[in-house]
C-alpha positions in Angstrom: 3.2 -0.6 26.1 1.9 1.5 23.0 -1.1 -0.7 20.9 0.4 -0.7 17.0 -2.2 1.1 13.7 -2.5 -0.7 10.8 -3.5 -0.3 7.4 -5.5 -1.7 6.2 -4.2 -1.5 1.8 -6.3 -2.7 -1.2 -4.7 -2.6 -4.9 -7.4 -1.4 -7.1 -5.2 0.5 -10.0 -3.5 -2.0 -12.6 0.9 -1.2 -12.4 0.0 -1.6 -16.5 1.1 1.7 -18.1 2.6 3.0 -15.1 6.4 3.4 -14.3 8.9 0.9 -12.7 9.5 2.8 -9.3 5.2 2.3 -9.3 5.4 -1.3 -10.1 8.5 -1.8 -7.3 6.7 0.3 -4.6 3.6 -1.9 -4.7 5.6 -5.1 -4.0 7.9 -3.1 -1.3 4.0 -3.6 0.2 3.0 -7.0 -0.3 0.2 -6.7 -3.7 1.2 -7.8 -7.3 -2.5 -8.2 -8.4 -5.9 -6.4 -7.7 -7.9 -6.5 -5.6 -5.5 -8.3 -3.7 -4.8 -6.9 0.5 -2.4 -6.3 2.6 -2.0 -5.2 6.5 0.5 -3.0 7.5 2.3 -1.2 10.8 1.4 2.7 10.2 4.7 3.5 10.1 6.6 6.7 7.4 8.5 4.6 5.8 4.5 2.4 4.8 2.9 5.9 4.8 5.3 7.6 2.3 4.8 4.3 -0.3 1.2 4.7 0.2 1.2 8.3 -1.1 3.8 7.4 -3.8 1.2 5.1 -5.4 -1.8 6.0 -3.6 -3.7 6.4 -6.8 -3.1 3.4 -7.2 -4.9 1.8 -3.4 -7.8 1.7 -1.1 -6.9 2.3 2.3 -8.5 1.9 6.2 -6.8 2.6 8.9 -7.5 0.5 11.7 -7.3 1.0 15.2 
């Protein structure tokens, strides 16, 4: 069985003044308030969402 790697994302930037799609991306990542964290599986879809709103996030890769 392959070990699934994870990504811990923490919201450090405010969505105020951002476009609706960036706000929706944060919600899709499970974040909606400042300084909240969420651990997600490291998939191409999650990486794409992180890239889209990376300026609002702190990302840590967990092996």
